[in-house]
C-alpha angles and dihedrals in degrees: 000000000000120000118237092245091055094056113095112231117249095245092059090051089048092049090054090050091055090052090050101046103017093157101046116106107258100175136016135181122167104304095350116095126169129188120217087261091055095042088053092047092049089048093052089048089054090051092048090049091048093049087048088052088055100258109161129205110271095029126125119240123201117227115196103167141124124254100283139128090262091057088059093046089051096055091049092043092052088055093048087055089055095251136117125238129231117198114219122193116221087209091063118106114266092245091055092047089050090050095051093048092053096038093054093037090232110188099170128043131190112208150154112258095245090063097051094095088063088070102034115134090243093051122096091240091078135063138186089282096054108029125154086263093064105028109079114217115210111188110226092215092056089057095066114101118225093209136024119230114243093224118076117249119259115238094208088066092068133060117288107225128204125212093252097058122100118270099178147335112234111192120215119234093261095213089164116038122329119346118253122237109224114210112223115184129203096257089055094049092051093045088054095045095051091047091048093049090052100043096042091042093231117195141182091259097056123114110204117199109228094211105146127085114255094248094070128074092239089073089058091058093043094056113024109050094042090058090056093062103044097256133132129266109208107201114212109263118259095236117063113242120251093232135120087225104035096174094055091044093056092046090052101043096041094043091234117187100180131046132173118194141173111253097246091051091048091051090052092048090053091048090051095048090049093048093050092041095238133141133237106275110270096230095062116103103159126046117178117186116191147159104054143032112296121230110236087207090060091048088053091047090050088056092058094055100039113085102172137053112286124169098228116191134189103209128195131188142131118228085251091068095048105261108310129024103168137025136193125197108192127205115259089250095049108151108160117131094244128044108229117224091225132216135327116277119245110291091020128102131202131197134174113215135181123230089281092053091249114141113254125226122256110285096023123115123245143137119290118238127186127208142178141079094301090071117119117252085240136262125332110253090347106108095158093050091045090052091049096050102036126049141154123242133185115230128213091271092056095251120135119229133181117231138193120216103222097190090228127122116232144153134208112247124215092259095056096259127126122242113210119222106179134251121341091225093050 
């Protein structure tokens, strides 16, 4: 297994891709279209602006922006400045935003102007530790360069990251109590992206729909892996489409090849296509469903409305394992009562232990654990929770591996796939 230090950070792999395919289109939204050279130039401009604003390597920079090309350039630019990004959802309650600002010690925030009032000093989202005097606001619109320099940026002018440094902090929903900030380093991000590219067979001609809000893991898989293979990220248009089936309309008109959806939304989309007697859009070649248990009935309905070859995947993964940890690709005639969550991605490990951390036999139920270099470093400012969820264990070969306790019940199936059984506490 690779050591964290030996894994090349994502931003360096992205830079290499920009050098290899500078004139390919990297990101599109409505009338805005940036090539890889232009996206890199925009990202470098973000990094320069952040350094001018006083951002130091190792800091955490808030990002409160809508889906947009500049949102993508902002995340990349934050990395080039040596910092880590923290997505903030403007729909979050004021109390949650205030907690996240303070918990992550955010001093600088990139945002769209319409969200600035959420962070004004007189607003309830700020406190004495994050007043307008200390929280530096960087307007996202001001970060867009009018012209692109004809000369290619020089990598040595920007911060050189290592695999162990922090890439981003993704806060969990916090449905009970305060949300937890999950710490994902650059080695974990690269490990995930390379596994994603392999399992989903990404290629340069793909057009991936960036559909999710930036505060969900799905956005990470919609943006980062496609940028490592020279393909195009198509950001959801600003205006809602006037169509009974908006998603199908977007896929058709934008010639989308890859879509990643939360399970509940995918269920609704299938029902809508069945109800309107419509087919799966012909441009689609990859459909990834993730987040909740998949209905086998809906998969079977999908098969009746899909008349071309689509790589359909049931993905499973907690935020603590950098988006996705296991994937199952069913046969077209799959009809079992329960949809498995598959096998570990390349670079990942999975184990099912009993309460004494002994591996259970095939078919026996235990708790699912995920291992490998894609694991989070832990929880921000939560050492007790980190210690409870992450631990090291020596295997039968005498090698020590780090594991994450998912809290999910599972069992190994005879064919090597994992059958998901729900939460331990349920």
